[in-house]
C-alpha positions in Angstrom: 9.8 -2.6 -19.1 9.6 -3.5 -15.4 5.9 -3.0 -14.7 2.5 -4.2 -15.8 -1.1 -3.3 -15.5 -3.9 -5.8 -15.0 -7.4 -6.1 -13.8 -8.5 -7.8 -10.6 -11.7 -8.1 -8.6 -12.2 -5.5 -5.9 -12.3 -7.2 -2.5 -14.8 -4.6 -1.2 -17.5 -4.5 -3.8 -16.6 -7.1 -6.4 -16.2 -4.7 -9.4 -13.2 -4.8 -11.7 -10.2 -2.9 -10.3 -7.3 -1.2 -12.2 -4.1 -2.7 -10.8 -0.4 -2.1 -11.4 2.8 -3.8 -10.3 6.4 -2.8 -10.8 9.8 -4.1 -9.6 12.2 -1.4 -10.7 13.5 0.8 -9.2 11.7 -0.7 -6.2 8.8 -3.1 -5.6 5.4 -1.5 -5.7 1.8 -2.9 -6.1 -1.2 -0.7 -6.4 -4.9 -0.9 -7.2 -7.9 1.3 -7.4 -11.6 0.6 -7.7 -13.4 3.1 -9.8 -16.7 1.9 -8.5 -16.4 2.1 -4.7 -13.2 4.0 -4.2 -11.1 1.3 -2.5 -7.4 1.9 -3.1 -4.2 0.2 -2.0 -0.5 1.0 -2.5 2.5 -0.8 -1.1 5.9 0.7 -0.5 9.1 -0.6 0.8 10.3 0.4 4.2 12.3 -0.9 7.2 11.3 -1.8 10.7 13.4 -0.6 13.6 15.4 -3.0 15.8 12.7 -2.6 18.5 9.9 -3.5 16.1 11.7 -6.5 14.8 12.5 -7.8 18.3 8.8 -7.3 19.4 7.7 -9.6 16.5 10.6 -12.0 17.3 9.5 -12.1 21.0 5.9 -13.0 20.0 7.2 -15.8 17.8 9.5 -17.1 20.5 12.7 -16.3 18.4 15.9 -15.1 20.0 16.2 -11.3 20.2 18.7 -9.5 18.0 21.3 -7.0 19.2 21.4 -5.4 15.8 19.7 -5.7 12.4 21.4 -7.5 9.6 23.1 -5.2 7.1 21.0 -4.9 3.9 22.3 -4.9 0.4 20.7 -2.5 -2.1 
């Protein structure tokens, strides 16, 4: 089994949240508060070269001509 459920304190109202994390087939973390309705869900995505270079410019890093090839 690659995922697990757990409880966590809601950052919005302090109640107990129902949370879940999983790493197969992709990383995802989610949580929902059944008291105030707060909900979060993360997914994996990829920034464009322009978005990466904008962040690199703000951090005073050299700009890239292309993104590094990713392995799956």
